[in-house]
DSSP file (Angstrom, degrees, kcal/mol; ACC not computed):
  #  RESIDUE AA STRUCTURE BP1 BP2  ACC     N-H-->O    O-->H-N    N-H-->O    O-->H-N    TCO  KAPPA ALPHA  PHI   PSI    X-CA   Y-CA   Z-CA
    1    1 A L    >         0   0    0      0, 0.0     3,-0.8     0, 0.0     4,-0.3   0.000 360.0 360.0 360.0 -29.3    0.1  -16.9    6.9
    2    2 A G  G >   +     0   0    0      1,-0.2     3,-1.2     2,-0.2     0, 0.0   0.810 360.0  62.6 -63.9 -30.0   -2.9  -18.4    5.1
    3    3 A A  G 3  S+     0   0    0      1,-0.3    -1,-0.2     3,-0.0     3,-0.0   0.788  99.4  55.4 -68.3 -25.7   -5.1  -17.8    8.2
    4    4 A L  G <  S+     0   0    0     -3,-0.8     2,-1.9     1,-0.2    -1,-0.3   0.557  80.4  94.4 -82.7  -7.1   -4.5  -14.1    7.8
    5    5 A N    X   +     0   0    0     -3,-1.2     3,-0.9    -4,-0.3    -1,-0.2  -0.447  41.7 151.2 -85.8  67.1   -5.8  -14.0    4.3
    6    6 A I  T 3  S+     0   0    0     -2,-1.9    -1,-0.2     1,-0.2    -2,-0.1   0.685  70.1  52.6 -71.9 -18.9   -9.4  -13.1    5.2
    7    7 A M  T 3  S-     0   0    0     -3,-0.3    -1,-0.2     2,-0.0    -2,-0.1   0.498 107.6-122.3 -94.3  -5.6   -9.9  -11.4    1.9
    8    8 A G    <   +     0   0    0     -3,-0.9    -2,-0.1     1,-0.1    -3,-0.1   0.860  42.8 179.9  70.0  35.4   -8.8  -14.3   -0.3
    9    9 A L        -     0   0    0      1,-0.1    -1,-0.1     3,-0.0     6,-0.1  -0.338  33.6-118.4 -68.3 153.8   -6.1  -12.4   -2.1
   10   10 A A  S    S-     0   0    0      1,-0.1    -1,-0.1     2,-0.1     3,-0.0   0.938  81.2 -13.4 -61.8 -56.2   -4.1  -14.3   -4.6
   11   11 A T     >  -     0   0    0      1,-0.1     4,-1.9    61,-0.0    -1,-0.1  -0.937  65.2-108.6-143.2 164.3   -0.5  -14.2   -3.2
   12   12 A P  H  > S+     0   0    0      0, 0.0     4,-2.2     0, 0.0     5,-0.2   0.863 120.1  53.0 -64.6 -33.4    1.3  -12.2   -0.5
   13   13 A E  H  > S+     0   0    0      1,-0.2     4,-2.3     2,-0.2     5,-0.2   0.903 110.0  46.1 -68.1 -39.5    3.2  -10.3   -3.2
   14   14 A S  H  > S+     0   0    0      2,-0.2     4,-2.5     1,-0.2    -1,-0.2   0.822 110.5  55.3 -70.5 -30.0   -0.1   -9.3   -5.0
   15   15 A A  H  X S+     0   0    0     -4,-1.9     4,-2.2     2,-0.2    -2,-0.2   0.930 111.1  43.5 -66.2 -47.4   -1.6   -8.3   -1.7
   16   16 A V  H  X S+     0   0    0     -4,-2.2     4,-2.4     2,-0.2    -2,-0.2   0.922 115.1  48.3 -64.2 -44.8    1.3   -6.0   -0.9
   17   17 A L  H  X S+     0   0    0     -4,-2.3     4,-2.8     1,-0.2     5,-0.2   0.931 111.8  51.0 -61.6 -45.6    1.3   -4.5   -4.4
   18   18 A S  H  X S+     0   0    0     -4,-2.5     4,-2.5     1,-0.2    -1,-0.2   0.901 110.6  48.1 -59.2 -42.2   -2.5   -4.0   -4.3
   19   19 A A  H  X S+     0   0    0     -4,-2.2     4,-2.5     2,-0.2    -1,-0.2   0.910 112.1  48.8 -67.7 -40.7   -2.3   -2.2   -1.0
   20   20 A V  H  X S+     0   0    0     -4,-2.4     4,-2.3     2,-0.2    -2,-0.2   0.937 113.4  47.1 -65.0 -44.3    0.5    0.1   -2.2
   21   21 A I  H  X S+     0   0    0     -4,-2.8     4,-2.4     1,-0.2    -2,-0.2   0.917 112.3  50.4 -62.0 -41.3   -1.4    0.9   -5.4
   22   22 A F  H  X S+     0   0    0     -4,-2.5     4,-2.4    -5,-0.2    -2,-0.2   0.917 110.9  48.4 -62.6 -44.1   -4.6    1.5   -3.4
   23   23 A N  H  X S+     0   0    0     -4,-2.5     4,-2.2     2,-0.2    -1,-0.2   0.891 110.9  50.9 -65.4 -38.7   -2.8    3.9   -1.0
   24   24 A A  H  X S+     0   0    0     -4,-2.3     4,-2.1     2,-0.2    -2,-0.2   0.926 112.0  47.0 -61.6 -47.5   -1.2    5.7   -3.9
   25   25 A L  H  X S+     0   0    0     -4,-2.4     4,-2.2     1,-0.2    -2,-0.2   0.905 110.7  51.8 -61.3 -41.6   -4.6    6.2   -5.6
   26   26 A I  H  X S+     0   0    0     -4,-2.4     4,-2.6     1,-0.2     5,-0.2   0.905 108.8  50.8 -65.9 -40.0   -6.3    7.3   -2.4
   27   27 A I  H  X S+     0   0    0     -4,-2.2     4,-2.1     1,-0.2    -1,-0.2   0.939 109.9  50.8 -61.9 -44.6   -3.6   10.0   -1.8
   28   28 A I  H  < S+     0   0    0     -4,-2.1    -2,-0.2     1,-0.2    -1,-0.2   0.876 115.8  41.3 -58.4 -39.6   -4.1   11.2   -5.3
   29   29 A F  H  X S+     0   0    0     -4,-2.2     4,-0.6     1,-0.2    -1,-0.2   0.800 117.0  46.5 -81.8 -28.6   -7.8   11.5   -4.9
   30   30 A L  H  X S+     0   0    0     -4,-2.6     4,-2.5    -5,-0.2     5,-0.2   0.737  95.2  72.4 -88.2 -21.7   -7.8   12.9   -1.3
   31   31 A V  H  X S+     0   0    0     -4,-2.1     4,-2.5    -5,-0.2     5,-0.2   0.948  98.8  47.6 -59.2 -48.6   -5.1   15.7   -1.7
   32   32 A P  H  > S+     0   0    0      0, 0.0     4,-2.7     0, 0.0     5,-0.2   0.887 111.9  51.1 -60.9 -34.8   -7.4   17.9   -3.8
   33   33 A L  H  X S+     0   0    0     -4,-0.6     4,-2.8     2,-0.2    -2,-0.2   0.916 111.4  47.4 -65.7 -40.9  -10.2   17.4   -1.3
   34   34 A A  H  < S+     0   0    0     -4,-2.5    -1,-0.2     1,-0.2    -3,-0.2   0.892 115.6  44.9 -66.8 -38.6   -7.9   18.4    1.5
   35   35 A L  H  < S+     0   0    0     -4,-2.5    -2,-0.2    -5,-0.2    -1,-0.2   0.883 119.1  41.5 -73.9 -38.1   -6.6   21.4   -0.3
   36   36 A Q  H  < S-     0   0    0     -4,-2.7    -2,-0.2    -5,-0.2    -3,-0.2   0.855  95.5-159.4 -78.9 -35.3  -10.1   22.6   -1.5
   37   37 A G     <  -     0   0    0     -4,-2.8     2,-0.3    -5,-0.2    -1,-0.1  -0.291  22.7 -76.1  83.2-174.7  -11.9   21.9    1.8
   38   38 A V        -     0   0    0     -4,-0.1     2,-0.2    -2,-0.1    -5,-0.0  -0.879  47.2 -94.3-123.3 155.9  -15.6   21.4    2.1
   39   39 A K        -     0   0    0     -2,-0.3     2,-0.3     1,-0.1    -2,-0.0  -0.455  40.6-115.1 -72.8 141.2  -18.4   23.9    2.1
   40   40 A Y        -     0   0    0     -2,-0.2    -1,-0.1     2,-0.0     0, 0.0  -0.591  32.3-174.3 -77.6 133.1  -19.6   25.2    5.4
   41   41 A R        -     0   0    0     -2,-0.3     2,-2.1     2,-0.1     7,-0.0  -0.996  29.6-123.9-129.1 126.2  -23.2   24.3    6.3
   42   42 A P        +     0   0    0      0, 0.0     2,-0.3     0, 0.0    -2,-0.0  -0.434  59.1 138.8 -72.6  81.6  -24.8   25.7    9.4
   43   43 A L        -     0   0    0     -2,-2.1    -2,-0.1     1,-0.1     0, 0.0  -0.793  57.3 -89.6-119.5 164.2  -25.8   22.4   11.1
   44   44 A G     >  -     0   0    0     -2,-0.3     4,-2.2     1,-0.1     5,-0.2  -0.247  37.3-112.0 -68.3 161.5  -25.6   21.3   14.7
   45   45 A A  H  > S+     0   0    0      1,-0.2     4,-2.5     2,-0.2     5,-0.2   0.870 116.4  52.3 -64.4 -38.2  -22.5   19.6   16.1
   46   46 A S  H  > S+     0   0    0      2,-0.2     4,-2.3     1,-0.2    -1,-0.2   0.866 109.9  48.7 -71.0 -34.6  -24.3   16.3   16.5
   47   47 A V  H  > S+     0   0    0      2,-0.2     4,-2.6     1,-0.2     5,-0.2   0.928 112.8  47.4 -69.6 -43.8  -25.6   16.3   12.9
   48   48 A V  H  X S+     0   0    0     -4,-2.2     4,-2.5     1,-0.2     5,-0.2   0.903 112.8  49.2 -64.8 -40.5  -22.1   17.1   11.5
   49   49 A L  H  X S+     0   0    0     -4,-2.5     4,-2.6     2,-0.2    -2,-0.2   0.927 112.0  48.1 -63.0 -45.3  -20.5   14.4   13.7
   50   50 A R  H  X S+     0   0    0     -4,-2.3     4,-2.2     2,-0.2    -2,-0.2   0.929 113.9  46.6 -61.8 -45.5  -23.1   11.8   12.6
   51   51 A N  H  X S+     0   0    0     -4,-2.6     4,-2.5     1,-0.2     5,-0.3   0.911 114.6  46.4 -64.6 -42.9  -22.7   12.7    8.9
   52   52 A N  H  X>S+     0   0    0     -4,-2.5     4,-2.3    -5,-0.2     5,-0.9   0.887 111.9  51.8 -67.1 -39.4  -18.8   12.7    9.1
   53   53 A A  I  X>S+     0   0    0     -4,-2.6     5,-1.4    -5,-0.2     4,-0.6   0.883 113.5  44.3 -64.8 -37.7  -18.8    9.4   11.0
   54   54 A L  I  <>S+     0   0    0     -4,-2.2     5,-0.9     3,-0.2     4,-0.5   0.950 120.9  38.0 -69.6 -48.1  -21.0    7.8    8.4
   55   55 A I  I  X5S+     0   0    0     -4,-2.5     4,-0.6    -5,-0.2    -2,-0.2   0.967 132.3  22.1 -70.9 -54.1  -19.2    9.1    5.4
   56   56 A Y  I  X5S+     0   0    0     -4,-2.3     4,-1.1    -5,-0.3    -3,-0.2   0.815 126.7  46.6 -88.0 -30.8  -15.6    9.0    6.5
   57   57 A G  I  X<S+     0   0    0     -5,-0.9     4,-0.7    -4,-0.6    -3,-0.2   0.974 121.3  32.5 -74.1 -58.5  -15.7    6.4    9.2
   58   58 A V  I >><S+     0   0    0     -5,-1.4     4,-2.4    -4,-0.5     3,-0.9   0.925 122.3  50.3 -66.9 -45.1  -17.8    3.7    7.6
   59   59 A G  H 3X<S+     0   0    0     -5,-0.9     4,-2.1    -4,-0.6    -1,-0.2   0.874 106.5  55.5 -60.8 -36.8  -16.3    4.5    4.2
   60   60 A G  H 3< S+     0   0    0     -4,-1.1    -1,-0.3     1,-0.2    -2,-0.2   0.667 112.7  42.8 -70.5 -17.9  -12.8    4.4    5.6
   61   61 A L  H << S+     0   0    0     -3,-0.9     4,-0.5    -4,-0.7    -2,-0.2   0.797 123.0  34.3 -93.9 -35.7  -13.5    0.9    6.8
   62   62 A I  H >X S+     0   0    0     -4,-2.4     4,-1.8     2,-0.1     3,-0.5   0.916 108.1  60.4 -86.7 -48.8  -15.3   -0.6    3.8
   63   63 A V  H 3X S+     0   0    0     -4,-2.1     4,-3.1    -5,-0.3     5,-0.2   0.851 101.1  53.8 -56.4 -43.8  -13.7    1.1    0.8
   64   64 A P  H 3> S+     0   0    0      0, 0.0     4,-2.6     0, 0.0     5,-0.3   0.899 108.0  49.9 -62.1 -38.1  -10.2   -0.2    1.4
   65   65 A F  H <> S+     0   0    0     -3,-0.5     4,-1.9    -4,-0.5    -2,-0.2   0.940 116.2  42.0 -62.0 -46.9  -11.3   -3.8    1.5
   66   66 A I  H  X S+     0   0    0     -4,-1.8     4,-2.3     2,-0.2     5,-0.2   0.943 117.2  47.4 -66.4 -47.1  -13.2   -3.5   -1.7
   67   67 A G  H  X S+     0   0    0     -4,-3.1     4,-2.5     1,-0.2     5,-0.2   0.915 113.1  46.7 -62.6 -45.2  -10.5   -1.4   -3.5
   68   68 A I  H  X S+     0   0    0     -4,-2.6     4,-2.3    -5,-0.2    -1,-0.2   0.876 112.4  50.6 -68.3 -37.4   -7.6   -3.7   -2.5
   69   69 A K  H  X S+     0   0    0     -4,-1.9     4,-2.1    -5,-0.3    -1,-0.2   0.903 112.0  47.1 -66.7 -42.1   -9.6   -6.8   -3.5
   70   70 A L  H  X S+     0   0    0     -4,-2.3     4,-2.3     2,-0.2    -2,-0.2   0.928 113.3  48.3 -67.1 -44.3  -10.4   -5.3   -6.9
   71   71 A I  H  X S+     0   0    0     -4,-2.5     4,-2.9     1,-0.2     5,-0.2   0.900 110.3  52.0 -62.0 -39.8   -6.9   -4.2   -7.5
   72   72 A D  H  X S+     0   0    0     -4,-2.3     4,-2.6     2,-0.2     5,-0.2   0.914 109.0  50.0 -62.1 -43.6   -5.6   -7.7   -6.5
   73   73 A M  H  X S+     0   0    0     -4,-2.1     4,-2.4     2,-0.2    -1,-0.2   0.913 114.0  45.8 -61.6 -42.1   -8.0   -9.3   -9.0
   74   74 A L  H  X S+     0   0    0     -4,-2.3     4,-2.3     2,-0.2    -2,-0.2   0.923 113.1  48.5 -65.5 -45.5   -6.7   -6.9  -11.7
   75   75 A V  H  <>S+     0   0    0     -4,-2.9     5,-2.3     1,-0.2     6,-0.6   0.891 115.1  46.4 -63.4 -39.5   -3.0   -7.5  -10.8
   76   76 A T  H ><5S+     0   0    0     -4,-2.6     3,-0.9    -5,-0.2    -1,-0.2   0.902 111.8  49.8 -70.0 -39.8   -3.6  -11.2  -10.8
   77   77 A A  H 3<5S+     0   0    0     -4,-2.4    -2,-0.2     1,-0.3    -1,-0.2   0.853 112.7  47.6 -68.2 -33.8   -5.5  -11.2  -14.1
   78   78 A L  T 3<5S-     0   0    0     -4,-2.3    -1,-0.3    -5,-0.2    -2,-0.2   0.458 108.1-127.8 -84.6  -1.9   -2.8   -9.2  -15.8
   79   79 A H  T < 5 +     0   0    0     -3,-0.9    -3,-0.2    -4,-0.3    -4,-0.1   0.870  59.6 145.6  54.2  42.9   -0.1  -11.5  -14.4
   80   80 A V      <       0   0    0     -5,-2.3    -4,-0.1     1,-0.2    -1,-0.1   0.854 360.0 360.0 -73.0 -36.0    1.9   -8.5  -12.9
   81   81 A V              0   0    0     -6,-0.6    -1,-0.2   -70,-0.0   -67,-0.1   0.339 360.0 360.0-118.9 360.0    2.9  -10.6   -9.9
């Protein structure tokens, strides 16, 4: 199990708790965006695809790792788990 701990999280329990807290926070922050939508901008399809891939694709890969690690550090520091 230790080989799977690529992020160096404190314990398996804190890792699960951190992931659950992160997902709950993401849902809270993304629901208003989904309901509100985004403003239409008359751009070409390739430009829109590139922008969306950078913002949502790369952000969707990097932000969870950073967020879960920060929450794990906080959970560990507060001795929640």
